[in-house]
All heavy atoms as an XYZ file, in Angstrom:
652
protein
N      23.729    -79.973     73.777
C      24.336    -79.629     75.056
C      23.531    -80.289     76.174
O      22.321    -80.146     76.237
C      24.378    -78.119     75.260
C      24.910    -77.754     76.631
S      25.090    -76.008     76.971
C      26.413    -75.587     75.887
N      24.229    -80.996     77.052
C      23.605    -81.592     78.228
C      23.591    -80.556     79.343
O      24.528    -79.767     79.486
C      24.367    -82.833     78.649
N      22.539    -80.579     80.129
C      22.374    -79.579     81.181
C      21.678    -80.204     82.384
O      20.813    -81.051     82.232
C      21.530    -78.431     80.626
C      21.296    -77.295     81.577
C      20.471    -76.191     80.931
O      21.017    -75.476     80.068
O      19.292    -76.064     81.291
N      22.067    -79.762     83.565
C      21.412    -80.171     84.808
C      21.169    -78.929     85.638
O      22.062    -78.115     85.830
C      22.273    -81.153     85.613
C      22.647    -82.430     84.899
C      21.448    -83.332     84.667
N      21.828    -84.574     84.028
C      21.926    -84.766     82.710
N      21.695    -83.762     81.880
N      22.256    -85.944     82.224
N      19.940    -78.802     86.144
C      19.614    -77.729     87.082
C      19.520    -78.362     88.460
O      18.865    -79.383     88.627
C      18.283    -77.069     86.719
C      18.383    -76.269     85.446
C      17.049    -75.637     85.075
N      17.226    -74.787     83.920
C      17.375    -73.479     83.972
N      17.331    -72.858     85.134
N      17.559    -72.783     82.876
N      20.189    -77.744     89.412
C      20.252    -78.340     90.747
C      20.276    -77.253     91.813
O      20.810    -76.169     91.595
C      21.475    -79.286     90.865
C      22.762    -78.541     90.655
C      21.484    -80.049     92.159
N      19.661    -77.564     92.952
C      19.670    -76.653     94.094
C      20.867    -76.975     94.973
O      21.131    -78.144     95.270
C      18.365    -76.800     94.899
O      17.260    -76.514     94.034
C      18.330    -75.847     96.080
N      21.579    -75.959     95.386
C      22.797    -76.128     96.198
C      22.433    -76.626     97.593
O      21.658    -75.991     98.306
C      23.577    -74.803     96.285
C      24.013    -74.367     94.880
C      24.775    -74.940     97.228
C      24.604    -72.989     94.821
N      23.003    -77.762     97.973
C      22.703    -78.383     99.256
C      23.603    -77.955    100.402
O      23.312    -78.259    101.550
N      24.707    -77.285    100.114
C      25.568    -76.791    101.187
C      24.958    -75.510    101.755
O      24.668    -74.566    101.007
C      26.968    -76.462    100.675
C      27.804    -77.640    100.304
C      28.372    -78.540    101.161
C      28.205    -78.026     98.996
N      29.095    -79.469    100.456
C      29.007    -79.185     99.115
C      27.965    -77.528     97.718
C      29.566    -79.827     98.035
C      28.518    -78.173     96.633
C      29.308    -79.309     96.803
N      24.787    -75.448    103.069
C      24.180    -74.264    103.691
C      24.972    -72.996    103.373
O      24.391    -71.931    103.154
C      24.083    -74.453    105.205
N      26.312    -73.121    103.319
C      27.161    -71.950    103.056
C      27.292    -71.642    101.568
O      27.985    -70.700    101.186
C      28.537    -72.113    103.696
C      29.338    -73.287    103.171
C      29.081    -74.615    103.879
O      27.993    -74.826    104.432
O      29.978    -75.455    103.867
N      26.657    -72.439    100.724
C      26.744    -72.210     99.283
C      28.070    -72.702     98.727
O      28.771    -73.486     99.359
N      28.403    -72.256     97.536
C      29.654    -72.673     96.894
C      30.767    -71.693     97.260
O      31.248    -70.920     96.447
C      29.466    -72.770     95.382
C      28.650    -73.973     94.936
C      28.349    -73.905     93.449
C      29.363    -75.264     95.265
N      31.148    -71.719     98.522
C      32.205    -70.863     99.049
C      33.208    -71.724     99.804
O      32.858    -72.765    100.346
C      31.626    -69.805    100.005
C      30.615    -68.936     99.350
N      30.955    -67.937     98.462
C      29.267    -68.931     99.409
C      29.853    -67.351     98.027
N      28.820    -67.935     98.579
N      34.439    -71.311     99.846
C      35.518    -71.943    100.614
C      35.575    -73.451    100.417
O      35.849    -73.914     99.321
C      35.390    -71.563    102.075
N      35.321    -74.230    101.465
C      35.497    -75.676    101.392
C      34.576    -76.321    100.346
O      35.047    -77.128     99.535
C      35.286    -76.307    102.769
C      35.617    -77.794    102.753
C      35.738    -78.339    104.176
N      36.255    -79.693    104.135
C      35.497    -80.766    103.974
N      34.195    -80.643    103.816
N      36.038    -81.970    103.956
N      33.273    -76.037    100.321
C      32.436    -76.645     99.287
C      32.905    -76.313     97.869
O      32.840    -77.156     96.975
C      31.043    -76.078     99.550
C      31.045    -75.774    101.008
C      32.447    -75.298    101.285
N      33.395    -75.110     97.657
C      33.894    -74.742     96.326
C      35.107    -75.583     95.960
O      35.241    -76.034     94.816
C      34.234    -73.257     96.274
N      35.976    -75.820     96.920
C      37.152    -76.652     96.685
C      36.737    -78.083     96.344
O      37.278    -78.693     95.414
C      38.052    -76.632     97.924
O      39.120    -77.523     97.763
N      35.798    -78.625     97.075
C      35.283    -79.975     96.812
C      34.663    -80.022     95.421
O      34.897    -80.950     94.645
C      34.250    -80.380     97.881
C      34.936    -80.541     99.236
C      33.521    -81.661     97.483
C      33.981    -80.603    100.408
N      33.884    -79.008     95.073
C      33.223    -78.948     93.773
C      34.244    -78.936     92.640
O      34.128    -79.706     91.686
C      32.329    -77.707     93.702
C      31.649    -77.535     92.376
C      30.442    -78.145     92.122
C      32.224    -76.755     91.378
C      29.814    -78.001     90.894
C      31.605    -76.600     90.150
C      30.396    -77.228     89.909
N      35.245    -78.085     92.731
C      36.261    -77.982     91.673
C      37.015    -79.295     91.527
O      37.252    -79.759     90.406
C      37.213    -76.792     91.933
C      38.425    -76.841     91.014
C      36.466    -75.473     91.750
N      37.389    -79.931     92.640
C      38.068    -81.227     92.567
C      37.173    -82.276     91.904
O      37.639    -83.088     91.111
C      38.481    -81.702     93.958
C      39.693    -80.984     94.501
C      40.330    -81.667     95.708
N      39.420    -82.362     96.598
C      38.909    -81.867     97.730
N      39.214    -80.636     98.093
N      38.115    -82.582     98.481
N      35.885    -82.252     92.227
C      34.950    -83.216     91.647
C      34.795    -83.012     90.142
O      34.800    -83.977     89.372
C      33.593    -83.104     92.336
N      34.665    -81.768     89.716
C      34.546    -81.473     88.282
C      35.805    -81.912     87.557
O      35.735    -82.575     86.515
C      34.271    -79.966     88.042
C      34.408    -79.611     86.573
C      32.879    -79.598     88.546
N      36.955    -81.581     88.093
C      38.224    -81.963     87.482
C      38.347    -83.484     87.394
O      38.810    -84.019     86.384
C      39.393    -81.367     88.275
O      39.241    -79.940     88.318
C      40.724    -81.704     87.645
N      37.905    -84.195     88.425
C      38.001    -85.655     88.451
C      37.154    -86.319     87.364
O      37.485    -87.413     86.916
C      37.586    -86.186     89.818
N      36.090    -85.668     86.922
C      35.247    -86.262     85.880
C      35.961    -86.285     84.534
O      35.646    -87.112     83.682
C      33.909    -85.516     85.701
O      34.154    -84.219     85.154
C      33.121    -85.433     86.995
N      36.883    -85.337     84.309
C      37.560    -85.242     83.023
C      36.678    -84.681     81.918
O      37.060    -84.696     80.750
N      35.513    -84.176     82.281
C      34.562    -83.628     81.306
C      34.492    -82.109     81.488
O      34.213    -81.634     82.590
C      33.161    -84.248     81.503
C      32.134    -83.597     80.600
C      33.206    -85.747     81.279
N      34.748    -81.341     80.419
C      34.630    -79.886     80.548
C      33.165    -79.494     80.770
O      32.279    -79.985     80.080
C      35.141    -79.359     79.211
C      35.039    -80.501     78.258
C      35.108    -81.754     79.062
N      32.946    -78.657     81.771
C      31.575    -78.189     82.029
C      31.593    -76.768     82.543
O      32.625    -76.275     82.989
C      30.825    -79.138     82.975
C      31.368    -79.286     84.359
S      30.407    -80.456     85.392
C      31.004    -82.041     84.825
N      30.438    -76.153     82.455
C      30.266    -74.790     82.956
C      29.244    -74.798     84.080
O      28.458    -75.737     84.223
C      29.795    -73.825     81.848
O      28.532    -74.264     81.348
C      30.818    -73.728     80.719
N      29.255    -73.728     84.850
C      28.283    -73.527     85.910
C      27.785    -72.090     85.797
O      28.550    -71.186     85.453
C      28.894    -73.807     87.303
C      27.836    -73.631     88.405
C      30.122    -72.959     87.550
C      28.310    -74.067     89.784
N      26.499    -71.896     86.084
C      25.915    -70.554     86.030
C      24.680    -70.507     86.912
O      24.096    -71.539     87.242
C      25.521    -70.203     84.602
N      24.294    -69.304     87.285
C      22.977    -69.106     87.869
C      22.013    -69.053     86.696
O      22.402    -68.646     85.592
C      22.928    -67.806     88.669
C      23.745    -67.868     89.961
C      23.548    -66.598     90.761
C      24.274    -66.670     92.082
N      24.061    -65.458     92.893
N      20.746    -69.461     86.872
C      19.809    -69.418     85.754
C      19.764    -68.022     85.128
O      19.630    -67.024     85.830
C      18.467    -69.771     86.397
C      18.845    -70.588     87.594
C      20.134    -69.988     88.087
N      19.952    -67.973     83.823
C      19.945    -66.710     83.098
C      21.251    -65.945     83.181
O      21.399    -64.902     82.556
N      22.217    -66.470     83.940
C      23.500    -65.787     84.112
C      24.541    -66.288     83.139
O      24.333    -67.241     82.397
N      25.689    -65.635     83.163
C      26.792    -65.997     82.283
C      27.510    -67.229     82.833
O      27.941    -67.240     83.986
C      27.773    -64.834     82.180
C      28.940    -65.116     81.272
C      29.897    -63.955     81.209
C      31.074    -64.340     80.324
N      32.128    -63.359     80.361
N      27.657    -68.281     82.021
C      28.359    -69.478     82.484
C      29.857    -69.232     82.650
O      30.454    -68.464     81.911
C      28.118    -70.500     81.362
C      27.197    -69.870     80.393
C      27.126    -68.414     80.684
N      30.429    -69.902     83.656
C      31.870    -69.866     83.876
C      32.390    -71.300     83.909
O      31.624    -72.248     84.113
C      32.243    -69.133     85.189
C      31.790    -67.678     85.142
C      31.676    -69.838     86.398
N      33.682    -71.461     83.708
C      34.318    -72.765     83.754
C      34.112    -73.365     85.149
O      34.536    -72.787     86.148
C      35.806    -72.606     83.436
C      36.575    -73.904     83.481
O      36.088    -74.938     83.907
N      37.816    -73.836     83.037
N      33.473    -74.532     85.220
C      33.170    -75.153     86.506
C      34.414    -75.650     87.233
O      34.372    -75.888     88.432
C      32.181    -76.298     86.303
N      35.535    -75.795     86.524
C      36.784    -76.235     87.152
C      37.643    -75.064     87.615
O      38.760    -75.263     88.074
C      37.569    -77.117     86.177
N      37.126    -73.847     87.515
C      37.866    -72.655     87.916
C      37.392    -72.161     89.283
O      36.250    -71.726     89.430
C      37.666    -71.534     86.886
O      38.099    -70.294     87.407
N      38.273    -72.227     90.269
C      37.919    -71.761     91.608
C      37.535    -70.284     91.599
O      36.535    -69.899     92.204
C      39.089    -71.995     92.569
C      38.797    -71.569     93.989
S      37.503    -72.534     94.761
C      38.489    -73.732     95.602
N      38.288    -69.464     90.874
C      37.965    -68.034     90.815
C      36.615    -67.784     90.150
O      35.822    -66.974     90.616
C      39.063    -67.263     90.093
C      40.382    -67.138     90.850
C      41.418    -66.416     89.990
C      40.184    -66.414     92.157
N      36.359    -68.495     89.045
C      35.078    -68.349     88.366
C      33.929    -68.761     89.271
O      32.893    -68.095     89.345
N      34.119    -69.864     89.968
C      33.087    -70.388     90.860
C      32.792    -69.420     91.998
O      31.634    -69.111     92.288
C      33.543    -71.741     91.403
C      32.565    -72.503     92.266
C      31.309    -72.838     91.488
C      33.215    -73.765     92.784
N      33.842    -68.926     92.642
C      33.651    -67.985     93.747
C      33.003    -66.684     93.267
O      32.240    -66.055     93.995
C      34.973    -67.711     94.448
C      35.574    -68.902     95.198
C      36.952    -68.549     95.747
C      34.656    -69.392     96.294
N      33.297    -66.300     92.014
C      32.706    -65.095     91.444
C      31.208    -65.183     91.236
O      30.526    -64.162     91.140
N      30.679    -66.390     91.180
C      29.218    -66.553     91.019
C      28.456    -66.078     92.249
O      27.328    -65.622     92.134
C      28.858    -68.025     90.773
C      29.123    -68.612     89.420
C      28.735    -70.086     89.417
C      28.350    -67.879     88.341
N      29.058    -66.250     93.411
C      28.361    -65.894     94.647
C      27.142    -66.771     94.872
O      26.115    -66.308     95.359
N      27.244    -68.051     94.534
C      26.120    -68.982     94.662
C      25.904    -69.372     96.117
O      26.804    -69.896     96.770
C      26.363    -70.204     93.800
N      24.718    -69.114     96.628
C      24.377    -69.353     98.023
C      23.625    -70.674     98.199
O      23.039    -71.190     97.254
C      23.506    -68.208     98.545
C      24.150    -66.839     98.458
C      25.316    -66.674     99.403
O      25.359    -67.364    100.440
O      26.216    -65.861     99.115
N      23.632    -71.181     99.415
C      22.879    -72.386     99.730
C      21.400    -72.192     99.412
O      20.847    -71.132     99.672
N      20.779    -73.203     98.822
C      19.370    -73.131     98.466
C      19.093    -72.519     97.111
O      17.971    -72.585     96.612
N      20.101    -71.901     96.485
C      19.931    -71.324     95.149
C      20.056    -72.409     94.089
O      20.730    -73.420     94.292
C      20.991    -70.258     94.859
C      20.738    -68.951     95.536
C      21.712    -67.869     95.073
O      22.916    -68.157     94.930
O      21.254    -66.746     94.859
N      19.444    -72.171     92.954
C      19.571    -73.089     91.829
C      20.754    -72.677     90.959
O      21.002    -71.495     90.768
C      18.294    -73.066     90.979
C      18.325    -74.075     89.852
C      17.059    -74.071     89.019
O      16.739    -73.011     88.429
O      16.404    -75.113     88.962
N      21.485    -73.683     90.469
C      22.557    -73.441     89.514
C      22.335    -74.347     88.306
O      21.583    -75.317     88.373
C      23.969    -73.679     90.127
C      24.084    -75.046     90.822
C      24.337    -72.582     91.086
C      24.953    -75.976     90.062
N      22.994    -73.994     87.209
C      22.888    -74.773     85.977
C      24.274    -75.288     85.618
O      25.212    -74.508     85.444
C      22.337    -73.910     84.821
C      22.236    -74.734     83.547
C      20.999    -73.299     85.196
N      24.399    -76.611     85.536
C      25.625    -77.263     85.066
C      25.401    -77.643     83.619
O      24.334    -78.170     83.279
C      25.910    -78.525     85.877
C      26.136    -78.339     87.369
C      26.146    -79.689     88.075
C      27.434    -77.606     87.613
N      26.371    -77.407     82.751
C      26.203    -77.723     81.330
C      27.520    -78.173     80.729
O      28.598    -77.808     81.204
C      25.679    -76.502     80.578
N      27.403    -78.984     79.666
C      28.582    -79.440     78.944
C      28.195    -79.803     77.523
O      27.098    -80.320     77.276
C      29.200    -80.657     79.626
O      30.332    -81.108     78.898
N      29.118    -79.545     76.597
C      28.917    -79.914     75.202
C      29.620    -81.222     74.847
O      29.539    -81.681     73.718
C      29.411    -78.792     74.288
C      28.583    -77.532     74.413
C      29.024    -76.428     73.464
O      29.953    -76.636     72.665
O      28.430    -75.345     73.546
N      30.296    -81.838     75.805
C      31.002    -83.096     75.555
C      30.003    -84.211     75.254
O      28.896    -84.238     75.801
C      31.853    -83.466     76.767
N      30.403    -85.124     74.383
C      29.523    -86.227     73.992
C      29.144    -87.120     75.167
O      28.037    -87.624     75.234
C      30.179    -87.082     72.898
C      30.288    -86.335     71.571
O      29.482    -85.404     71.344
O      31.178    -86.675     70.780
N      30.056    -87.333     76.086
C      29.836    -88.242     77.207
C      29.544    -87.498     78.512
O      29.864    -87.978     79.595
C      31.052    -89.140     77.381
C      32.337    -88.331     77.589
O      32.311    -87.094     77.399
O      33.361    -88.942     77.946
N      28.896    -86.357     78.429
C      28.743    -85.484     79.586
C      27.665    -85.918     80.578
O      27.781    -85.622     81.764
C      28.442    -84.060     79.128
N      26.637    -86.619     80.139
C      25.491    -86.910     81.008
C      25.877    -87.577     82.332
O      25.464    -87.098     83.394
C      24.447    -87.723     80.267
N      26.663    -88.646     82.337
C      27.004    -89.264     83.626
C      27.815    -88.335     84.530
O      27.594    -88.307     85.747
C      27.830    -90.496     83.240
C      27.500    -90.777     81.816
C      27.163    -89.442     81.213
N      28.730    -87.576     83.965
C      29.535    -86.643     84.757
C      28.655    -85.547     85.353
O      28.795    -85.194     86.531
C      30.646    -86.044     83.908
N      27.752    -85.010     84.561
C      26.843    -83.977     85.065
C      25.962    -84.539     86.173
O      25.713    -83.861     87.178
C      25.984    -83.412     83.930
C      26.711    -82.514     82.933
C      25.808    -82.214     81.740
C      27.176    -81.226     83.588
N      25.495    -85.774     86.008
C      24.667    -86.404     87.042
C      25.435    -86.532     88.354
O      24.902    -86.248     89.432
C      24.194    -87.788     86.596
C      23.153    -87.737     85.492
O      22.520    -86.672     85.279
O      22.965    -88.780     84.827
N      26.697    -86.966     88.275
C      27.511    -87.152     89.474
C      27.771    -85.822     90.185
O      27.664    -85.725     91.410
C      28.829    -87.833     89.120
C      28.634    -89.283     88.677
C      29.924    -89.939     88.276
N      30.720    -90.202     89.474
C      32.035    -90.272     89.481
N      32.726    -90.098     88.376
N      32.683    -90.526     90.598
N      28.120    -84.797     89.421
C      28.400    -83.495     90.033
C      27.105    -82.874     90.568
O      27.092    -82.275     91.644
C      29.121    -82.555     89.038
C      29.274    -81.159     89.618
C      30.484    -83.132     88.666
N      25.996    -83.038     89.857
C      24.709    -82.519     90.332
C      24.325    -83.169     91.661
O      23.826    -82.494     92.569
C      23.622    -82.752     89.290
N      24.577    -84.471     91.797
C      24.283    -85.163     93.060
C      25.139    -84.598     94.188
O      24.641    -84.347     95.286
C      24.508    -86.662     92.914
C      24.250    -87.439     94.215
C      24.331    -88.914     94.006
C      24.128    -89.707     95.305
N      23.082    -89.285     96.186
N      26.408    -84.382     93.903
C      27.317    -83.807     94.889
C      26.782    -82.459     95.383
O      26.711    -82.201     96.582
C      28.707    -83.625     94.271
C      29.718    -82.857     95.098
C      30.464    -83.800     96.026
C      30.704    -82.149     94.186
N      26.375    -81.603     94.451
C      25.879    -80.260     94.787
C      24.563    -80.347     95.554
O      24.384    -79.688     96.585
C      25.711    -79.407     93.508
C      24.997    -78.096     93.833
C      27.059    -79.138     92.878
N      23.643    -81.151     95.068
C      22.319    -81.263     95.699
C      22.419    -81.807     97.116
O      21.780    -81.298     98.037
C      21.418    -82.156     94.872
C      20.059    -82.330     95.472
N      19.765    -83.372     96.314
C      18.942    -81.573     95.370
C      18.504    -83.261     96.711
N      17.988    -82.175     96.160
N      23.231    -82.856     97.297
C      23.326    -83.508     98.602
C      24.316    -82.828     99.540
O      24.360    -83.158    100.718
C      23.738    -84.973     98.422
C      22.678    -85.795     97.698
O      21.531    -85.307     97.526
O      22.997    -86.930     97.300
N      25.116    -81.880     99.033
C      26.096    -81.200     99.860
C      27.159    -82.166    100.377
O      27.607    -82.074    101.511
N      27.560    -83.107     99.524
C      28.504    -84.150     99.924
C      29.920    -83.611    100.085
O      30.281    -82.582     99.507
C      28.507    -85.275     98.882
C      27.164    -85.974     98.687
C      27.281    -86.999     97.550
C      26.696    -86.647     99.963
N      30.746    -84.364    100.819
C      32.130    -83.988    101.031
C      33.056    -84.510     99.945
O      34.197    -84.079     99.860
C      32.627    -84.490    102.391
C      32.017    -83.714    103.529
O      31.639    -82.539    103.327
O      31.899    -84.275    104.636
N      32.600    -85.455     99.142
C      33.412    -86.022     98.060
C      32.495    -86.439     96.926
O      31.308    -86.682     97.125
C      34.216    -87.233     98.545
C      35.296    -86.903     99.556
C      36.400    -86.011     99.034
O      36.678    -86.017     97.812
O      36.990    -85.278     99.850
N      33.065    -86.605     95.756
C      32.315    -87.047     94.584
C      31.788    -88.456     94.821
O      32.542    -89.322     95.253
C      33.213    -87.022     93.343
C      32.573    -87.333     92.008
C      31.537    -86.280     91.658
C      33.627    -87.399     90.915
N      30.497    -88.700     94.592
C      29.952    -90.044     94.802
C      30.568    -91.046     93.833
O      31.002    -90.682     92.750
C      28.450    -89.882     94.544
C      28.300    -88.604     93.830
C      29.511    -87.759     94.132
N      30.590    -92.296     94.235
C      31.124    -93.362     93.383
C      30.283    -93.496     92.116
O      29.088    -93.206     92.118
C      31.139    -94.677     94.147
N      30.913    -93.943     91.050
C      30.217    -94.095     89.771
C      29.127    -95.124     89.857
O      29.093    -96.009     90.623
C      31.220    -94.487     88.692
């Protein structure tokens, strides 16, 4: 399983607009992945309801994970998006 730990760069955390950007970015990768707080229960990273249920705040660490064979580049791209608080998924 590939995993990335990253600190949330959006001041408002993964709520409202950043959550929407995050879900679109995960879906665009085509790689199934989960998101969780360290030690917490993972949820589907492409699920807006699951994501909002985490209550992940700005500055908190989250864990992105995937069991897909080709997950590393997708996890890196989404981790960069989260860390930098970007408005769109960075180019490959």
